[in-house]
Each structure stands twice: as structure tokens, then as C-alpha cells.
C-alpha positions in Angstrom: -21.4 13.2 -13.1 -17.8 12.6 -14.0 -16.8 10.1 -16.7 -13.4 8.4 -16.5 -12.0 6.9 -19.7 -9.2 4.3 -20.0 -5.8 5.7 -20.9 -3.7 3.8 -23.5 -0.1 5.0 -23.4 -1.3 8.6 -22.8 -4.3 8.6 -25.2 -7.9 8.4 -24.0 -9.9 5.5 -25.3 -13.6 5.7 -25.9 -15.1 2.6 -24.2 -18.2 0.8 -25.3 -18.8 -0.6 -21.8 -19.1 1.4 -18.6 -19.5 0.7 -14.9 -21.2 3.0 -12.4 -19.5 4.2 -9.3 -22.1 4.8 -6.6 -22.2 6.7 -3.3 -21.5 4.1 -0.5 -24.4 5.3 1.7 -27.1 6.5 -0.8 -26.5 4.3 -3.8 -26.6 7.4 -6.1 -24.3 7.3 -9.1 -21.4 9.6 -8.8 -19.2 8.5 -11.8 -19.0 6.4 -14.9 -15.9 4.5 -15.7 -15.2 3.2 -19.2 -13.7 -0.3 -19.2 -11.4 -2.4 -21.3 -11.0 -6.1 -21.7 -7.9 -8.3 -21.4 -7.5 -8.3 -25.2 -6.8 -4.6 -25.3 -4.4 -4.8 -22.4 -2.5 -7.6 -24.1 -2.3 -5.7 -27.4 -1.1 -2.5 -25.7 1.6 -4.3 -23.8 3.2 -5.5 -27.0 4.4 -1.9 -27.4 5.4 -1.3 -23.8 9.0 -0.5 -24.8 7.7 2.9 -26.1 6.7 3.9 -22.5 10.3 3.3 -21.3 11.7 5.0 -24.4 9.7 8.1 -23.7 11.0 8.2 -20.1 14.6 7.5 -21.1 14.5 10.6 -23.3 14.1 12.7 -20.1 17.1 12.8 -17.7 16.5 11.4 -14.2 17.3 14.7 -12.6 14.5 16.3 -14.7 12.1 13.6 -13.8 12.8 14.2 -10.1 12.1 17.9 -10.6 8.8 16.9 -12.3 7.9 14.6 -9.3 8.2 17.6 -7.0 6.0 19.7 -9.3 3.5 16.8 -9.6 3.4 16.6 -5.7 2.3 20.2 -5.5 -0.3 19.8 -8.3 -1.7 16.6 -6.8 -2.1 18.1 -3.4 -3.3 21.6 -4.3 -4.1 21.9 -8.0 -7.2 21.8 -10.2 -6.4 19.0 -12.7 -8.1 17.5 -15.8 -9.5 14.1 -14.6 -11.8 12.3 -16.9 -14.1 14.7 -18.6 -14.0 17.4 -15.9 -11.6 19.7 -14.0 -11.1 18.3 -10.5 -10.4 20.4 -7.5 -8.9 19.1 -4.3 -12.3 19.2 -2.6 -13.8 17.4 -5.6 -11.2 14.6 -5.2 -11.8 14.3 -1.4 -15.6 14.2 -1.8 -15.5 11.7 -4.7 -13.0 9.4 -2.9 -14.9 9.4 0.3 -18.2 8.8 -1.4 -17.1 5.7 -3.3 -14.8 4.1 -0.7 -16.6 4.9 2.5 -13.5 6.5 4.1 -14.1 9.6 6.2 -13.0 12.7 4.4 -10.3 13.6 6.8 -8.7 10.1 6.2 -8.8 10.8 2.5 -6.9 14.1 3.1 -4.4 12.3 5.2 -3.8 9.7 2.5 -3.5 12.4 -0.1 -0.8 14.1 2.0 1.0 10.8 2.3 1.1 10.3 -1.4 2.2 13.9 -2.0 5.0 13.6 0.6 6.4 10.6 -1.2 6.4 12.5 -4.5 7.9 15.6 -3.0 10.7 13.7 -1.3 11.4 11.3 -4.2 15.1 12.2 -4.5 15.8 11.3 -0.9 13.7 8.2 -1.1 15.5 6.9 -4.2 18.8 7.7 -2.6 17.8 5.3 0.2 16.3 2.7 -2.1 19.4 2.7 -4.4 21.9 3.0 -1.6 23.1 6.3 -3.0 23.6 5.1 -6.6 23.7 7.8 -9.3 20.4 7.4 -11.2 22.2 8.1 -14.5 23.8 4.6 -14.0 20.4 3.0 -14.0 19.4 5.1 -16.9 22.5 4.3 -19.0 22.8 0.8 -17.7 26.4 1.0 -16.5 28.8 3.4 -14.9 31.4 4.1 -12.2 29.8 4.4 -8.8 32.9 6.1 -7.4 35.3 3.2 -6.7 36.9 3.0 -10.1 34.8 -0.1 -10.8 32.2 -0.4 -13.6 28.8 -1.4 -12.2 25.8 -2.3 -14.3 22.1 -2.6 -13.7 19.6 -3.9 -16.2 15.9 -3.0 -16.2 13.9 -6.2 -16.1 10.8 -4.6 -17.6 9.8 -1.5 -19.6 6.7 -1.0 -17.5 5.5 -1.8 -14.0 2.0 -3.3 -14.0 -0.2 -2.9 -10.9 -3.6 -4.2 -10.0 -4.7 -1.6 -7.5 -7.0 -2.0 -4.5 -10.2 -0.3 -3.3 -9.6 -0.3 0.5 -6.9 2.3 1.2 -5.5 5.0 -1.0 -2.2 5.0 0.9 -0.8 2.0 -1.0 -0.3 4.1 -4.1 3.0 5.3 -2.6 4.5 2.0 -3.6 4.4 2.5 -7.4 5.2 6.2 -7.6 9.1 5.7 -7.7 8.8 3.9 -11.1 8.6 7.1 -13.0 11.9 8.7 -11.9 13.4 5.2 -12.4 12.3 5.6 -16.1 9.9 2.6 -16.0 6.4 3.1 -17.4 3.2 2.4 -15.6 0.3 0.2 -16.6 -2.3 0.4 -13.9 -5.7 -1.3 -13.3 -7.5 1.1 -10.9 -9.8 -0.3 -8.3 -13.5 0.1 -9.3 -14.3 2.1 -6.1 -11.0 4.0 -5.8 -10.0 5.1 -9.3 -9.4 8.6 -8.0 -5.8 8.5 -6.8 -4.3 6.8 -9.9 -6.3 9.1 -12.2 -5.4 12.3 -10.4 -1.8 11.2 -9.9 -1.3 10.4 -13.6 -2.9 13.7 -14.5 -0.5 15.5 -12.1 2.5 13.7 -13.6 1.5 14.7 -17.1 0.7 18.3 -16.2 4.2 18.4 -14.6 5.8 17.4 -17.9 6.3 13.7 -17.7 5.6 12.1 -21.1 2.0 11.0 -21.3 3.2 7.9 -23.3 4.5 6.5 -20.1 1.1 5.9 -18.7 -1.8 3.5 -19.2 -4.9 3.2 -17.0 -7.0 0.0 -17.6 -10.3 0.0 -15.6 -12.0 -3.3 -16.1 -12.8 -6.8 -14.8 -10.7 -9.7 -13.8 -9.6 -10.4 -17.4 -7.9 -6.9 -17.6 -6.1 -7.6 -14.4 -5.1 -11.1 -15.4 -3.7 -9.8 -18.7 -1.7 -7.2 -16.9 -0.2 -9.8 -14.6 0.5 -12.2 -17.4 2.1 -9.8 -19.8 4.1 -7.5 -17.6 7.5 -8.7 -16.7 7.2 -7.0 -13.3 3.8 -6.3 -11.6 2.2 -5.6 -8.2 -1.0 -6.9 -6.9 -2.9 -6.1 -3.7 -5.3 -8.5 -2.1 -6.0 -11.1 0.5 -3.7 -13.7 2.1 -4.9 -16.1 -0.6 -3.7 -13.6 -3.3 -0.3 -13.4 -1.7 -0.1 -17.2 -1.4 -1.1 -17.6 -5.1 2.0 -15.5 -6.2 4.5 -16.8 -3.6 7.8 -17.5 -5.2 7.0 -15.7 -8.4 9.9 -13.3 -9.0 7.8 -11.4 -11.6 5.1 -10.4 -9.0 5.2 -8.3 -5.9 2.1 -9.3 -3.9 0.9 -7.1 -1.1 -1.7 -8.4 1.3 -2.5 -8.3 5.0 0.3 -7.0 7.2 -0.3 -8.9 10.4 1.6 -6.0 12.1 2.3 -6.5 15.8 3.5 -4.9 19.0 5.7 -7.1 21.2 6.1 -6.0 24.8 9.3 -7.2 26.6 9.3 -8.6 30.0 11.4 -5.7 31.3 8.8 -3.1 30.5 5.5 -4.9 30.5 4.7 -3.9 34.1 4.6 -0.3 32.8 2.3 -1.2 29.9 0.0 1.8 30.7 2.6 4.2 29.4 2.2 2.6 25.9 -1.6 2.7 25.8 -1.9 5.7 23.4 0.7 4.0 21.1 -1.3 0.8 21.0 -4.6 2.6 20.4 -3.2 4.6 17.5 -1.7 1.6 16.0 -5.0 -0.2 16.0 -7.5 2.6 15.2 -5.7 4.8 12.6 -7.2 4.9 9.1 -10.1 2.8 10.4 -7.8 -0.2 10.7 -7.7 -0.6 6.9 -4.0 -0.5 6.4 -1.5 -3.4 6.4 0.5 -1.3 8.9 -2.4 -1.3 11.5 -1.6 -3.4 14.5 -3.6 -6.7 14.5 -1.7 -8.3 17.4 -0.3 -7.2 20.8 1.9 -9.8 22.5 3.1 -9.9 26.1 3.9 -12.5 28.7 1.6 -11.0 31.4 -0.9 -8.3 32.1 -2.6 -9.2 28.7 -6.1 -9.1 30.0 -5.6 -5.7 31.6 -4.0 -4.4 28.4 -6.9 -5.7 26.3 -9.5 -4.2 28.7 -7.8 -0.8 28.6 -7.6 -0.7 24.8 -11.3 -1.9 24.7 -12.3 1.0 27.0 -10.6 3.4 24.6 -11.9 2.1 21.2 -14.9 0.0 22.1 -17.3 3.0 22.4 -16.3 4.4 18.9 -19.4 4.6 16.8 -20.4 5.5 13.3 -20.3 9.2 12.3 -20.9 10.9 9.0 -17.9 10.9 6.6 -17.7 14.7 6.7 -17.3 14.7 10.5 -13.6 15.4 11.4 -14.0 13.0 14.4 -15.2 10.1 12.2 -13.0 7.1 12.9 -14.8 4.3 11.0 -14.9 3.6 7.3 -17.9 1.9 5.7 -17.9 -1.5 4.0 -19.3 -0.5 0.6 -20.4 -4.1 0.1 -22.6 -5.0 3.1 -22.0 -8.7 2.5 -18.3 -8.3 3.1 -19.0 -6.8 6.6 -21.4 -9.6 7.4 -19.0 -12.3 6.2 -16.1 -10.7 8.2 -18.2 -10.5 11.3 -19.2 -14.2 10.9 -15.5 -15.1 10.8 -14.9 -13.1 14.0 -17.8 -14.9 15.7 -16.1 -18.2 14.8 -12.9 -17.0 16.4 -14.7 -16.1 19.6 -16.2 -19.5 19.8 -12.7 -21.0 20.6 -12.0 -21.7 24.2 -9.5 -19.2 25.7 -10.7 -16.3 23.5 -12.7 -13.4 25.0 -14.4 -10.4 23.4 -13.2 -7.5 25.6 -15.5 -5.1 23.7 -18.7 -7.0 24.2 -20.1 -4.5 26.7 -20.0 -1.6 24.2 -22.9 -2.8 22.1 -23.6 -4.1 18.6 -20.6 -4.4 16.3 -22.3 -5.0 12.9 -24.2 -1.8 11.9 -26.3 -2.3 8.8 -27.4 0.4 6.4 -29.4 0.3 3.2 -26.4 0.3 0.9 -23.4 -0.3 3.2 -22.4 -1.6 6.6 -19.9 -0.8 9.4 -18.0 -2.9 11.9 -17.2 -1.2 15.2 -13.9 -1.8 16.9 -13.1 -5.1 18.6 -10.5 -6.2 21.0 -10.2 -9.8 21.8 -8.0 -11.5 24.4 -6.2 -14.9 23.7 -4.8 -16.8 26.6 -2.3 -18.5 24.3 -0.5 -18.1 21.0 -2.1 -21.4 20.1 -5.5 -19.7 19.6 -6.4 -19.2 15.9 -7.3 -15.5 16.5 -3.7 -14.8 17.2 -3.0 -15.0 13.5 -6.0 -13.1 12.2 -6.3 -9.7 10.6 -9.5 -8.0 9.5 -10.3 -4.8 7.5 -11.6 -2.8 10.5 -10.2 -1.8 13.9 -9.5 -5.3 15.3 -6.7 -6.5 17.5 -6.0 -9.6 19.5 -4.0 -9.3 22.7 -2.0 -12.5 23.1 -0.4 -14.0 26.2 2.9 -15.6 25.2 6.2 -16.0 27.0 8.8 -13.6 25.6 11.2 -16.5 24.8 8.5 -17.9 22.4 7.3 -14.8 20.8 9.6 -14.4 17.8 9.2 -18.0 16.7 5.4 -17.9 17.0 4.4 -14.5 15.6 4.4 -15.5 12.0 4.7 -13.1 9.1 4.8 -9.5 10.4 5.0 -6.5 8.1 5.7 -4.0 11.0 6.9 -5.2 14.3 7.2 -2.7 17.1 9.3 -4.1 19.9 9.0 -2.4 23.3 12.0 -3.3 25.4 15.4 -2.3 26.7 16.6 -5.9 26.6 19.6 -5.9 24.2 19.3 -9.6 23.6 15.6 -9.4 22.7 16.3 -6.5 20.4 19.1 -8.4 18.7 16.9 -11.5 18.3 14.1 -9.3 16.8 16.7 -7.9 14.3 17.5 -11.4 13.2 13.9 -12.6 13.0 13.1 -13.1 9.3 9.4 -13.0 10.0 9.6 -9.2 10.7 9.8 -6.9 7.7 9.9 -3.4 9.1 11.3 -3.4 12.6 10.6 -0.6 15.1 12.7 -0.7 18.3 11.1 1.5 20.9 7.8 3.4 21.2 6.9 3.9 17.5 3.3 3.1 16.5 3.1 0.5 13.7 1.3 2.9 11.4 4.0 5.6 11.4 6.3 4.8 8.5 9.6 6.3 7.5 9.2 6.5 3.7 12.9 6.9 3.3 13.1 3.2 4.0 11.9 0.2 1.9 8.3 -1.0 2.4 7.5 -4.6 1.6 10.5 -5.0 -0.6 12.8 -2.6 -2.5 11.2 -1.4 -5.7 14.6 -0.8 -7.3 15.8 -4.3 -6.6 12.4 -5.5 -8.1 12.8 -3.6 -11.3 16.5 -3.9 -11.9 19.2 -6.5 -11.6 22.9 -6.1 -11.1 25.1 -7.8 -13.7 28.7 -7.9 -14.8 29.7 -5.4 -17.5 33.2 -5.1 -18.9 34.7 -3.1 -21.7 37.9 -3.2 -23.7 39.2 -1.2 -26.6 38.8 -2.8 -30.1 42.1 -3.0 -32.1 42.4 -0.5 -34.9 41.0 -1.6 -38.3 43.6 -3.3 -40.5 43.0 -0.8 -43.3 43.9 2.1 -41.0 47.0 0.3 -39.9 48.3 0.0 -43.5 
């Protein structure tokens, strides 16, 4: 059994307290994680400048080269993780065993993280709008117009309270290293594998170990991280996002409420988009913020819902090793039960119909975990509460709404795929501030272009532009004489 120890600015810490990580289905222990309390996190963050100093000693171009090497190591190498050497297969088995994700989904998420690392130079070119990274490193410089520009780092380290539900979100903090900002991470108790392996890959590639801290622990560790880091990320529920709304020091990531909007000009041909809709709902077991939770159209909505239900309603539980497995387990059965209870409340509202009712039981209980099978519901109006819901399994509401009302009714939408040739509707969607990532045309909501910002620009979050002027000092009086 592997033991994972906290990392304090590159140095392993021998914990006195441990938590067990267990197999989601059997309950058997698979790992021990040493934990720290908020006091240790607070103490360490007093010296956070050392993490940035260590990275500033390495030119950005060299850090980018190291990112490429780290991508290869992360995806193919055998790396020191905890007290063992971890192969790729070890990583996949361990991650699947603790999170309940099928193994092929773990591999897909691993490839996604490796892709971002391997393409970091292009990604940063897009995030910085082509800025020479040496300007961010030095703090000022000429960007090519004969004008001095200046950017000031707002924090020596990026703190992150990481989730358990999907390993793909780790792409969001990876660019901090080539931006020469250290990392203080609180791994999820069920998904510590990606941050531990990624940090190991960075260090093996030559990135200074002093740039990294890993703080497994309870809520006090996460609270200290959020309180003491000048810039931090947190992943959680809609309530978590609301709690940090308006706080410039926190980038909060929660449900995506991603949607597909079908224009009046193409809705009669909705069948040609069926595969796109199914992929958007079902991929990654519906666990991602980019999974589609709402499909909006002015007509044919009941037929659309029935067709999607026919495709995904029969999907059943398969072993995590099965390459055809499409459902991830809820490692805490009570969470599945509570989620299903909320869905039942949604279905009690007039005008809401469960289109997957004919495909059998949805809540599947096991001794140590539970599953929720896919659900498609039809809402006859955007007024129905279910139109604004998102759940952590393949769940979608198909909503009947006039096209003219869609953009003012959809609410916050991380990814909006707009299916239309109507130039006025496309222009209106482009102006709609509720949509973060806009796809115009048949692009599934789950297919991201990582060369574009995702839920905010990390560079803008970590740095601020400021005025910077220089002038020659007069010669000393003694020299003049």
C-alpha cells in the first residue's frame, strides 16, 4: 500500500495523522495519506516568496522546455510518488479505484493534462496575447511598439483547493509554473493522484522542488490556503462559487450549466445533431462542468428528449476495467441518494417529464458505493426549476423556449453551443454575457480548445498591468566637479 506524505516547499513532511484511501467498490485500503493542519499551512505561506524566487532563477524558455519534458514523464514515465515508484498503469488503477471513474476515462483525463503541458508555449501565447514571457519575469519591457509595458505578479504562489470528482480540472493550474508562480495545492482526499504525479513529473524534469507544496488535510488546511494566498482557486458547488463571488483573490470553479441552443432555422433537422447532443451529455460520465446539462429549442423538444433518452437511457453499470464503461461511481452512497432525491423533487413539478422512466431503476446501490444511471427530462417551459439544474451524472433537461427568449433566460453558461445559421442569433449569442465559452456550429460542449481561456484567464488573474516609466538620473555632483 502506497503512502503519500505532505510536501512543504519541496521537502517531504512526516505526518503524525493519516487518512485511508479506500477502493470505491470493495472498501479495501489502497493508500495512506499524511495530513497537515491549517497551522502548518499558515506557517509555510509566510515564506512563499522563496517559491517564486526559485522559479525566477530559471528563464521562462527553460521552464517551457521543462513543461514539455514533464508532459512526457507524466504520461509515460515511472515516477517517485509517495514512498513508491509509480508506473502509468499504477496511476490509472489507483485513480480509478479511489474516484470510481472507469479506467479508460482516467487515461483520457491523463492525456488531457499531458496535452496542456506539452503545448504550454502555444497556450501561454494565447493567454498572454503574444507577450514575451521575459517581460512578465522581469516586470517590464518593450512589447514591440517602442512603449514600456509592465506587469506585476499579485502573488508569489497560486493556492488551489482541488476536487475529487474529475481529474481534468488540473489543467487550470498547470500554467502557473512557466509563469514563475509557485504552487500550494490541497489535493482531494479521493483524487490525490494527479497533483502528486504532476508535481513529481515537474521536479524530475528539473523544475525547482522549492516551488511546490502539497497539503493534504481537512477543511482547516483548505481554509488556511484560501486565507493566506493572495491568489487561489477552489472547486466546488454552486454554493461555493456564490460564497466567493466578487472576491478578486479567489477564482471559484463550480457547476458549468453548459447548454446547447438550437436555432429556429435548423431545429427541424435536429436529428442530424443527435450524436453531438449525446456526446455532450454522456462523456466523462457527466462529471465535467463542460458536460451539457440543458438543451434548449423552440419546438420538437419532446422528440429530441425521447431520442436522447433512447440512446443513453439503457446505459448500465459496468466494471471500471471495461473499455465500454460509461458510468462513474459515487464513492459516497449518500451523495447519490441525496442527488436522486433532488431529481425526484424536480420531477414532481408540473410540466416536467422523465423521458428515461422506461429504462429501469436509476439509483443502483452497492455495499460501498452507488451509481446513478443517465436521465433525460423534458421541461415544457423555461419557467420549470429543472431548466437551471446540473447534477454530477449524465443528466440533461430538454427545455422548450422561444428563440427570442433563450439568451435572457439561460442563466450562467460555461459552454454554450449555438446551432444556427442565423447571423443575428449568432451576434446576440456573442454579446450574451451569460455565456463564457461560445461554440458557434456543431461542436460538442465537452470538446475544448485549450489554446483559449477557460473560466477566466490565469495570466490576468496572477498579474496586473501597471504604469512603469524610467528616466536617467543626473550625474553625481562630485563627478561633475
